[in-house]
N, CA, C and O atoms as a GROMACS GRO file, in nm:
protein
  472
    1TYR      N    1 -21.004   6.825  -2.816
    1TYR     CA    2 -21.082   6.948  -2.843
    1TYR      C    3 -21.202   6.967  -2.734
    1TYR      O    4 -21.225   7.082  -2.694
    2ASP      N    5 -21.266   6.876  -2.694
    2ASP     CA    6 -21.376   6.897  -2.588
    2ASP      C    7 -21.301   6.956  -2.456
    2ASP      O    8 -21.349   7.053  -2.398
    3ALA      N    9 -21.205   6.905  -2.420
    3ALA     CA   10 -21.135   6.955  -2.296
    3ALA      C   11 -21.095   7.089  -2.306
    3ALA      O   12 -21.104   7.160  -2.205
    4ILE      N   13 -21.045   7.141  -2.426
    4ILE     CA   14 -21.023   7.278  -2.440
    4ILE      C   15 -21.129   7.350  -2.454
    4ILE      O   16 -21.118   7.464  -2.408
    5LEU      N   17 -21.239   7.320  -2.507
    5LEU     CA   18 -21.374   7.382  -2.513
    5LEU      C   19 -21.421   7.404  -2.364
    5LEU      O   20 -21.458   7.513  -2.322
    6ARG      N   21 -21.416   7.294  -2.291
    6ARG     CA   22 -21.470   7.306  -2.145
    6ARG      C   23 -21.394   7.403  -2.083
    6ARG      O   24 -21.446   7.496  -2.021
    7TYR      N   25 -21.270   7.388  -2.094
    7TYR     CA   26 -21.169   7.486  -2.014
    7TYR      C   27 -21.216   7.637  -2.050
    7TYR      O   28 -21.244   7.718  -1.961
    8LEU      N   29 -21.221   7.668  -2.187
    8LEU     CA   30 -21.248   7.788  -2.208
    8LEU      C   31 -21.377   7.842  -2.166
    8LEU      O   32 -21.390   7.959  -2.128
    9GLN      N   33 -21.472   7.755  -2.173
    9GLN     CA   34 -21.613   7.795  -2.122
    9GLN      C   35 -21.611   7.818  -1.976
    9GLN      O   36 -21.675   7.914  -1.934
   10ASN      N   37 -21.546   7.742  -1.891
   10ASN     CA   38 -21.535   7.769  -1.744
   10ASN      C   39 -21.437   7.891  -1.700
   10ASN      O   40 -21.452   7.953  -1.594
   11ALA      N   41 -21.340   7.914  -1.790
   11ALA     CA   42 -21.239   8.028  -1.754
   11ALA      C   43 -21.280   8.157  -1.805
   11ALA      O   44 -21.258   8.262  -1.745
   12GLU      N   45 -21.346   8.149  -1.930
   12GLU     CA   46 -21.356   8.268  -2.003
   12GLU      C   47 -21.496   8.316  -2.035
   12GLU      O   48 -21.520   8.437  -2.036
   13ALA      N   49 -21.592   8.225  -2.060
   13ALA     CA   50 -21.709   8.262  -2.085
   13ALA      C   51 -21.809   8.307  -1.972
   13ALA      O   52 -21.824   8.230  -1.876
   14PRO      N   53 -21.872   8.412  -1.975
   14PRO     CA   54 -21.969   8.448  -1.872
   14PRO      C   55 -22.063   8.343  -1.856
   14PRO      O   56 -22.093   8.262  -1.943
   15LEU      N   57 -22.111   8.349  -1.728
   15LEU     CA   58 -22.230   8.267  -1.687
   15LEU      C   59 -22.342   8.294  -1.750
   15LEU      O   60 -22.358   8.413  -1.776
   16PRO      N   61 -22.431   8.216  -1.786
   16PRO     CA   62 -22.571   8.243  -1.855
   16PRO      C   63 -22.666   8.310  -1.753
   16PRO      O   64 -22.675   8.262  -1.640
   17VAL      N   65 -22.730   8.407  -1.784
   17VAL     CA   66 -22.825   8.466  -1.692
   17VAL      C   67 -22.965   8.484  -1.778
   17VAL      O   68 -22.961   8.486  -1.901
   18SER      N   69 -23.063   8.494  -1.720
   18SER     CA   70 -23.197   8.504  -1.773
   18SER      C   71 -23.222   8.652  -1.809
   18SER      O   72 -23.149   8.736  -1.756
   19GLY      N   73 -23.307   8.685  -1.886
   19GLY     CA   74 -23.324   8.836  -1.932
   19GLY      C   75 -23.390   8.906  -1.809
   19GLY      O   76 -23.372   9.027  -1.796
   20VAL      N   77 -23.463   8.841  -1.720
   20VAL     CA   78 -23.496   8.912  -1.595
   20VAL      C   79 -23.368   8.951  -1.526
   20VAL      O   80 -23.349   9.067  -1.490
   21GLN      N   81 -23.284   8.861  -1.509
   21GLN     CA   82 -23.160   8.898  -1.422
   21GLN      C   83 -23.076   9.002  -1.503
   21GLN      O   84 -23.019   9.091  -1.440
   22LEU      N   85 -23.065   8.996  -1.636
   22LEU     CA   86 -22.989   9.084  -1.705
   22LEU      C   87 -23.052   9.224  -1.697
   22LEU      O   88 -22.975   9.320  -1.693
   23GLU      N   89 -23.182   9.245  -1.693
   23GLU     CA   90 -23.248   9.362  -1.675
   23GLU      C   91 -23.227   9.418  -1.546
   23GLU      O   92 -23.218   9.540  -1.529
   24SER      N   93 -23.216   9.320  -1.436
   24SER     CA   94 -23.204   9.364  -1.307
   24SER      C   95 -23.062   9.413  -1.283
   24SER      O   96 -23.042   9.510  -1.210
   25ASN      N   97 -22.965   9.352  -1.340
   25ASN     CA   98 -22.821   9.399  -1.345
   25ASN      C   99 -22.807   9.533  -1.399
   25ASN      O  100 -22.745   9.622  -1.341
   26LEU      N  101 -22.864   9.547  -1.507
   26LEU     CA  102 -22.850   9.678  -1.569
   26LEU      C  103 -22.911   9.800  -1.495
   26LEU      O  104 -22.853   9.908  -1.485
   27ARG      N  105 -23.032   9.774  -1.447
   27ARG     CA  106 -23.098   9.858  -1.360
   27ARG      C  107 -23.016   9.890  -1.214
   27ARG      O  108 -23.029   9.998  -1.156
   28GLY      N  109 -22.943   9.798  -1.172
   28GLY     CA  110 -22.881   9.824  -1.053
   28GLY      C  111 -22.732   9.903  -1.068
   28GLY      O  112 -22.666   9.936  -0.969
   29GLY      N  113 -22.695   9.924  -1.186
   29GLY     CA  114 -22.573   9.993  -1.214
   29GLY      C  115 -22.594  10.143  -1.194
   29GLY      O  116 -22.705  10.196  -1.187
   30GLY      N  117 -22.469  10.209  -1.184
   30GLY     CA  118 -22.478  10.363  -1.162
   30GLY      C  119 -22.435  10.425  -1.296
   30GLY      O  120 -22.400  10.362  -1.396
   31PHE      N  121 -22.444  10.563  -1.281
   31PHE     CA  122 -22.409  10.639  -1.395
   31PHE      C  123 -22.295  10.729  -1.372
   31PHE      O  124 -22.268  10.770  -1.259
   32ALA      N  125 -22.230  10.760  -1.475
   32ALA     CA  126 -22.118  10.856  -1.464
   32ALA      C  127 -22.163  10.974  -1.546
   32ALA      O  128 -22.195  10.967  -1.665
   33SER      N  129 -22.164  11.086  -1.472
   33SER     CA  130 -22.210  11.204  -1.536
   33SER      C  131 -22.110  11.269  -1.631
   33SER      O  132 -21.989  11.257  -1.613
   34THR      N  133 -22.159  11.332  -1.724
   34THR     CA  134 -22.082  11.382  -1.837
   34THR      C  135 -22.020  11.521  -1.790
   34THR      O  136 -21.923  11.570  -1.848
   35GLY      N  137 -22.078  11.580  -1.688
   35GLY     CA  138 -22.048  11.705  -1.641
   35GLY      C  139 -22.125  11.801  -1.705
   35GLY      O  140 -22.097  11.919  -1.683
   36CYS      N  141 -22.226  11.770  -1.789
   36CYS     CA  142 -22.318  11.878  -1.869
   36CYS      C  143 -22.459  11.827  -1.832
   36CYS      O  144 -22.502  11.722  -1.880
   37GLU      N  145 -22.525  11.898  -1.753
   37GLU     CA  146 -22.663  11.854  -1.725
   37GLU      C  147 -22.764  11.811  -1.829
   37GLU      O  148 -22.838  11.712  -1.816
   38SER      N  149 -22.762  11.897  -1.938
   38SER     CA  150 -22.840  11.860  -2.051
   38SER      C  151 -22.825  11.737  -2.127
   38SER      O  152 -22.916  11.667  -2.171
   39LEU      N  153 -22.684  11.718  -2.139
   39LEU     CA  154 -22.633  11.580  -2.198
   39LEU      C  155 -22.687  11.480  -2.101
   39LEU      O  156 -22.766  11.394  -2.140
   40ASP      N  157 -22.642  11.488  -1.964
   40ASP     CA  158 -22.690  11.380  -1.871
   40ASP      C  159 -22.840  11.352  -1.885
   40ASP      O  160 -22.881  11.235  -1.879
   41SER      N  161 -22.927  11.459  -1.905
   41SER     CA  162 -23.067  11.442  -1.912
   41SER      C  163 -23.100  11.358  -2.049
   41SER      O  164 -23.188  11.272  -2.051
   42MET      N  165 -23.032  11.385  -2.146
   42MET     CA  166 -23.067  11.304  -2.271
   42MET      C  167 -23.014  11.156  -2.267
   42MET      O  168 -23.060  11.072  -2.344
   43LEU      N  169 -22.915  11.126  -2.174
   43LEU     CA  170 -22.860  10.999  -2.152
   43LEU      C  171 -22.919  10.927  -2.052
   43LEU      O  172 -22.884  10.813  -2.023
   44ALA      N  173 -23.038  11.007  -1.977
   44ALA     CA  174 -23.116  10.941  -1.871
   44ALA      C  175 -23.019  10.923  -1.748
   44ALA      O  176 -23.034  10.827  -1.673
   45GLY      N  177 -22.930  11.006  -1.731
   45GLY     CA  178 -22.836  11.011  -1.607
   45GLY      C  179 -22.703  11.009  -1.630
   45GLY      O  180 -22.625  11.018  -1.535
   46GLY      N  181 -22.663  10.997  -1.751
   46GLY     CA  182 -22.514  10.998  -1.792
   46GLY      C  183 -22.476  10.855  -1.849
   46GLY      O  184 -22.567  10.776  -1.876
   47PHE      N  185 -22.364  10.827  -1.865
   47PHE     CA  186 -22.314  10.698  -1.921
   47PHE      C  187 -22.321  10.597  -1.807
   47PHE      O  188 -22.285  10.623  -1.692
   48ARG      N  189 -22.374  10.469  -1.850
   48ARG     CA  190 -22.373  10.380  -1.744
   48ARG      C  191 -22.233  10.331  -1.711
   48ARG      O  192 -22.139  10.323  -1.790
   49THR      N  193 -22.233  10.293  -1.566
   49THR     CA  194 -22.087  10.254  -1.534
   49THR      C  195 -22.081  10.099  -1.554
   49THR      O  196 -22.184  10.034  -1.570
   50SER      N  197 -21.970  10.049  -1.553
   50SER     CA  198 -21.934   9.892  -1.575
   50SER      C  199 -21.992   9.848  -1.714
   50SER      O  200 -22.036   9.735  -1.735
   51GLN      N  201 -21.986   9.950  -1.806
   51GLN     CA  202 -22.024   9.899  -1.942
   51GLN      C  203 -21.940   9.982  -2.027
   51GLN      O  204 -21.895  10.088  -1.983
   52VAL      N  205 -21.911   9.936  -2.158
   52VAL     CA  206 -21.851  10.009  -2.260
   52VAL      C  207 -21.934  10.104  -2.337
   52VAL      O  208 -22.040  10.058  -2.382
   53SER      N  209 -21.909  10.213  -2.358
   53SER     CA  210 -21.973  10.318  -2.438
   53SER      C  211 -21.889  10.351  -2.544
   53SER      O  212 -21.767  10.353  -2.529
   54GLU      N  213 -21.949  10.382  -2.662
   54GLU     CA  214 -21.894  10.433  -2.778
   54GLU      C  215 -21.944  10.560  -2.824
   54GLU      O  216 -22.066  10.573  -2.826
   55LEU      N  217 -21.874  10.652  -2.860
   55LEU     CA  218 -21.913  10.787  -2.913
   55LEU      C  219 -21.868  10.787  -3.068
   55LEU      O  220 -21.754  10.757  -3.104
   56CYS      N  221 -21.965  10.823  -3.150
   56CYS     CA  222 -21.934  10.836  -3.292
   56CYS      C  223 -22.000  10.971  -3.337
   56CYS      O  224 -22.105  11.017  -3.292
   57GLY      N  225 -21.922  11.024  -3.431
   57GLY     CA  226 -21.954  11.148  -3.490
   57GLY      C  227 -21.835  11.203  -3.582
   57GLY      O  228 -21.722  11.154  -3.588
   58VAL      N  229 -21.881  11.317  -3.653
   58VAL     CA  230 -21.776  11.370  -3.744
   58VAL      C  231 -21.682  11.439  -3.660
   58VAL      O  232 -21.708  11.471  -3.544
   59SER      N  233 -21.556  11.467  -3.729
   59SER     CA  234 -21.449  11.528  -3.660
   59SER      C  235 -21.478  11.670  -3.631
   59SER      O  236 -21.524  11.746  -3.717
   60GLY      N  237 -21.450  11.708  -3.507
   60GLY     CA  238 -21.477  11.837  -3.436
   60GLY      C  239 -21.607  11.839  -3.383
   60GLY      O  240 -21.658  11.949  -3.363
   61SER      N  241 -21.680  11.723  -3.355
   61SER     CA  242 -21.819  11.736  -3.299
   61SER      C  243 -21.817  11.739  -3.155
   61SER      O  244 -21.925  11.753  -3.097
   62GLY      N  245 -21.704  11.728  -3.083
   62GLY     CA  246 -21.712  11.723  -2.940
   62GLY      C  247 -21.685  11.591  -2.870
   62GLY      O  248 -21.683  11.584  -2.748
   63LYS      N  249 -21.664  11.484  -2.952
   63LYS     CA  250 -21.665  11.350  -2.879
   63LYS      C  251 -21.528  11.340  -2.787
   63LYS      O  252 -21.538  11.267  -2.689
   64THR      N  253 -21.431  11.390  -2.803
   64THR     CA  254 -21.316  11.381  -2.727
   64THR      C  255 -21.331  11.484  -2.604
   64THR      O  256 -21.275  11.457  -2.497
   65GLN      N  257 -21.401  11.592  -2.617
   65GLN     CA  258 -21.422  11.698  -2.509
   65GLN      C  259 -21.539  11.615  -2.410
   65GLN      O  260 -21.524  11.624  -2.288
   66ILE      N  261 -21.638  11.547  -2.458
   66ILE     CA  262 -21.724  11.464  -2.391
   66ILE      C  263 -21.668  11.374  -2.302
   66ILE      O  264 -21.700  11.375  -2.183
   67CYS      N  265 -21.573  11.284  -2.356
   67CYS     CA  266 -21.500  11.167  -2.294
   67CYS      C  267 -21.419  11.247  -2.195
   67CYS      O  268 -21.442  11.217  -2.077
   68HIS      N  269 -21.333  11.338  -2.214
   68HIS     CA  270 -21.252  11.409  -2.116
   68HIS      C  271 -21.341  11.446  -2.000
   68HIS      O  272 -21.310  11.407  -1.887
   69SER      N  273 -21.446  11.518  -2.019
   69SER     CA  274 -21.512  11.576  -1.930
   69SER      C  275 -21.596  11.464  -1.839
   69SER      O  276 -21.617  11.482  -1.719
   70THR      N  277 -21.630  11.372  -1.896
   70THR     CA  278 -21.687  11.237  -1.827
   70THR      C  279 -21.585  11.187  -1.740
   70THR      O  280 -21.608  11.174  -1.620
   71VAL      N  281 -21.474  11.158  -1.790
   71VAL     CA  282 -21.364  11.100  -1.704
   71VAL      C  283 -21.334  11.185  -1.579
   71VAL      O  284 -21.331  11.143  -1.464
   72ALA      N  285 -21.312  11.322  -1.623
   72ALA     CA  286 -21.280  11.418  -1.505
   72ALA      C  287 -21.399  11.425  -1.406
   72ALA      O  288 -21.377  11.432  -1.285
   73GLU      N  289 -21.517  11.424  -1.452
   73GLU     CA  290 -21.632  11.426  -1.358
   73GLU      C  291 -21.633  11.306  -1.268
   73GLU      O  292 -21.648  11.318  -1.146
   74TYR      N  293 -21.618  11.194  -1.326
   74TYR     CA  294 -21.628  11.059  -1.248
   74TYR      C  295 -21.508  11.048  -1.146
   74TYR      O  296 -21.530  11.018  -1.029
   75VAL      N  297 -21.386  11.073  -1.192
   75VAL     CA  298 -21.279  11.074  -1.105
   75VAL      C  299 -21.285  11.174  -0.981
   75VAL      O  300 -21.263  11.140  -0.865
   76ALA      N  301 -21.318  11.302  -1.025
   76ALA     CA  302 -21.338  11.401  -0.912
   76ALA      C  303 -21.444  11.381  -0.821
   76ALA      O  304 -21.441  11.434  -0.710
   77SER      N  305 -21.550  11.298  -0.861
   77SER     CA  306 -21.665  11.290  -0.756
   77SER      C  307 -21.646  11.144  -0.708
   77SER      O  308 -21.720  11.119  -0.613
   78SER      N  309 -21.578  11.053  -0.742
   78SER     CA  310 -21.586  10.917  -0.684
   78SER      C  311 -21.431  10.862  -0.673
   78SER      O  312 -21.333  10.920  -0.722
   79SER      N  313 -21.428  10.759  -0.610
   79SER     CA  314 -21.302  10.682  -0.595
   79SER      C  315 -21.280  10.583  -0.705
   79SER      O  316 -21.186  10.504  -0.699
   80GLY      N  317 -21.378  10.585  -0.819
   80GLY     CA  318 -21.396  10.486  -0.909
   80GLY      C  319 -21.276  10.488  -1.008
   80GLY      O  320 -21.196  10.581  -1.014
   81ARG      N  321 -21.272  10.394  -1.074
   81ARG     CA  322 -21.157  10.389  -1.190
   81ARG      C  323 -21.236  10.389  -1.323
   81ARG      O  324 -21.350  10.349  -1.343
   82VAL      N  325 -21.137  10.448  -1.419
   82VAL     CA  326 -21.195  10.454  -1.567
   82VAL      C  327 -21.087  10.374  -1.646
   82VAL      O  328 -20.967  10.379  -1.619
   83ILE      N  329 -21.143  10.298  -1.749
   83ILE     CA  330 -21.060  10.258  -1.858
   83ILE      C  331 -21.102  10.331  -1.972
   83ILE      O  332 -21.220  10.323  -2.008
   84TYR      N  333 -21.006  10.413  -2.044
   84TYR     CA  334 -21.030  10.505  -2.153
   84TYR      C  335 -20.953  10.444  -2.269
   84TYR      O  336 -20.830  10.439  -2.274
   85ILE      N  337 -21.036  10.397  -2.364
   85ILE     CA  338 -20.978  10.326  -2.480
   85ILE      C  339 -20.972  10.430  -2.596
   85ILE      O  340 -21.077  10.462  -2.653
   86ASP      N  341 -20.849  10.486  -2.634
   86ASP     CA  342 -20.837  10.583  -2.742
   86ASP      C  343 -20.784  10.538  -2.870
   86ASP      O  344 -20.668  10.501  -2.882
   87THR      N  345 -20.872  10.540  -2.973
   87THR     CA  346 -20.843  10.484  -3.092
   87THR      C  347 -20.780  10.584  -3.193
   87THR      O  348 -20.743  10.546  -3.304
   88THR      N  349 -20.770  10.720  -3.149
   88THR     CA  350 -20.719  10.815  -3.238
   88THR      C  351 -20.594  10.888  -3.192
   88THR      O  352 -20.540  10.975  -3.260
   89GLY      N  353 -20.549  10.846  -3.067
   89GLY     CA  354 -20.446  10.919  -2.999
   89GLY      C  355 -20.476  11.068  -2.953
   89GLY      O  356 -20.391  11.158  -2.956
   90SER      N  357 -20.603  11.083  -2.912
   90SER     CA  358 -20.643  11.235  -2.886
   90SER      C  359 -20.659  11.257  -2.745
   90SER      O  360 -20.697  11.366  -2.701
   91PHE      N  361 -20.625  11.134  -2.656
   91PHE     CA  362 -20.641  11.165  -2.516
   91PHE      C  363 -20.534  11.248  -2.446
   91PHE      O  364 -20.416  11.219  -2.463
   92SER      N  365 -20.563  11.334  -2.382
   92SER     CA  366 -20.469  11.422  -2.309
   92SER      C  367 -20.484  11.424  -2.156
   92SER      O  368 -20.573  11.481  -2.093
   93ALA      N  369 -20.384  11.353  -2.108
   93ALA     CA  370 -20.382  11.342  -1.954
   93ALA      C  371 -20.366  11.471  -1.877
   93ALA      O  372 -20.418  11.487  -1.766
   94THR      N  373 -20.291  11.565  -1.941
   94THR     CA  374 -20.272  11.698  -1.894
   94THR      C  375 -20.411  11.748  -1.886
   94THR      O  376 -20.452  11.777  -1.773
   95ARG      N  377 -20.487  11.761  -1.984
   95ARG     CA  378 -20.631  11.826  -2.005
   95ARG      C  379 -20.708  11.761  -1.900
   95ARG      O  380 -20.767  11.839  -1.825
   96VAL      N  381 -20.722  11.630  -1.874
   96VAL     CA  382 -20.803  11.570  -1.781
   96VAL      C  383 -20.774  11.617  -1.648
   96VAL      O  384 -20.861  11.666  -1.575
   97ALA      N  385 -20.651  11.603  -1.615
   97ALA     CA  386 -20.582  11.666  -1.483
   97ALA      C  387 -20.634  11.794  -1.448
   97ALA      O  388 -20.678  11.817  -1.335
   98GLN      N  389 -20.632  11.894  -1.554
   98GLN     CA  390 -20.667  12.027  -1.536
   98GLN      C  391 -20.821  12.021  -1.498
   98GLN      O  392 -20.864  12.091  -1.406
   99MET      N  393 -20.900  11.940  -1.567
   99MET     CA  394 -21.041  11.947  -1.546
   99MET      C  395 -21.088  11.888  -1.411
   99MET      O  396 -21.187  11.928  -1.349
  100ILE      N  397 -21.004  11.786  -1.373
  100ILE     CA  398 -21.016  11.729  -1.230
  100ILE      C  399 -20.994  11.824  -1.123
  100ILE      O  400 -21.068  11.839  -1.026
  101THR      N  401 -20.893  11.886  -1.146
  101THR     CA  402 -20.854  12.002  -1.046
  101THR      C  403 -20.959  12.096  -1.042
  101THR      O  404 -21.000  12.131  -0.931
  102CYS      N  405 -21.018  12.150  -1.160
  102CYS     CA  406 -21.137  12.232  -1.153
  102CYS      C  407 -21.247  12.187  -1.087
  102CYS      O  408 -21.300  12.258  -1.002
  103ARG      N  409 -21.288  12.077  -1.114
  103ARG     CA  410 -21.414  12.010  -1.062
  103ARG      C  411 -21.389  11.991  -0.907
  103ARG      O  412 -21.488  11.992  -0.834
  104ARG      N  413 -21.275  11.975  -0.857
  104ARG     CA  414 -21.250  11.969  -0.714
  104ARG      C  415 -21.253  12.088  -0.638
  104ARG      O  416 -21.239  12.092  -0.516
  105GLY      N  417 -21.273  12.192  -0.717
  105GLY     CA  418 -21.281  12.330  -0.646
  105GLY      C  419 -21.166  12.432  -0.660
  105GLY      O  420 -21.170  12.546  -0.614
  106SER      N  421 -21.068  12.383  -0.725
  106SER     CA  422 -20.948  12.471  -0.756
  106SER      C  423 -20.959  12.559  -0.889
  106SER      O  424 -20.918  12.520  -0.998
  107HIS      N  425 -21.015  12.677  -0.868
  107HIS     CA  426 -21.042  12.762  -0.970
  107HIS      C  427 -20.952  12.877  -0.972
  107HIS      O  428 -20.989  12.986  -1.017
  108HIS      N  429 -20.828  12.856  -0.923
  108HIS     CA  430 -20.723  12.960  -0.913
  108HIS      C  431 -20.651  12.993  -1.042
  108HIS      O  432 -20.595  13.101  -1.059
  109HIS      N  433 -20.655  12.886  -1.142
  109HIS     CA  434 -20.604  12.919  -1.273
  109HIS      C  435 -20.702  12.983  -1.378
  109HIS      O  436 -20.806  12.925  -1.410
  110PRO      N  437 -20.666  13.106  -1.431
  110PRO     CA  438 -20.774  13.147  -1.513
  110PRO      C  439 -20.822  13.047  -1.635
  110PRO      O  440 -20.939  13.043  -1.674
  111ALA      N  441 -20.732  12.979  -1.682
  111ALA     CA  442 -20.779  12.890  -1.784
  111ALA      C  443 -20.884  12.770  -1.746
  111ALA      O  444 -20.949  12.706  -1.830
  112ASN      N  445 -20.889  12.753  -1.606
  112ASN     CA  446 -20.986  12.654  -1.560
  112ASN      C  447 -21.126  12.714  -1.560
  112ASN      O  448 -21.222  12.639  -1.542
  113GLN      N  449 -21.146  12.854  -1.581
  113GLN     CA  450 -21.277  12.902  -1.570
  113GLN      C  451 -21.364  12.868  -1.676
  113GLN      O  452 -21.486  12.876  -1.660
  114THR      N  453 -21.314  12.829  -1.788
  114THR     CA  454 -21.404  12.783  -1.908
  114THR      C  455 -21.440  12.650  -1.897
  114THR      O  456 -21.521  12.606  -1.978
  115LEU      N  457 -21.387  12.566  -1.798
  115LEU     CA  458 -21.413  12.426  -1.803
  115LEU      C  459 -21.561  12.384  -1.763
  115LEU      O  460 -21.608  12.276  -1.798
  116ASP      N  461 -21.623  12.466  -1.695
  116ASP     CA  462 -21.771  12.421  -1.648
  116ASP      C  463 -21.885  12.444  -1.759
  116ASP      O  464 -21.999  12.401  -1.744
  117ALA      N  465 -21.845  12.514  -1.869
  117ALA     CA  466 -21.933  12.528  -1.984
  117ALA      C  467 -21.962  12.394  -2.043
  117ALA      O  468 -21.872  12.311  -2.049
  118CYS      N  469 -22.091  12.367  -2.089
  118CYS     CA  470 -22.118  12.241  -2.175
  118CYS      C  471 -22.082  12.268  -2.317
  118CYS      O  472 -22.096  12.180  -2.402
   0.00000   0.00000   0.00000
């Protein structure tokens, strides 16, 4: 039992850090813009990168749109990677690809003209 516990602690458990170090780590992280200035302002810059964020709300409140927009904004403006955990099956790779194309400056398709609105 002790050997298994030590193995798991060494292999899987995060190293302990002080509260000061944790705060420093959090302050040093970046932000992923939602693509909407007013929402980014309310979030003090957007969603924190390298952290898990959860959106909750009633059906039709815009949770999926915010997630799609944030993914598109982040991918279009950086070479970063995104892990999108979809518990409802509402993720649309096609829609996100359209949004990325729009954000990268390709406004040739009329449907892309509405993507900039918050």
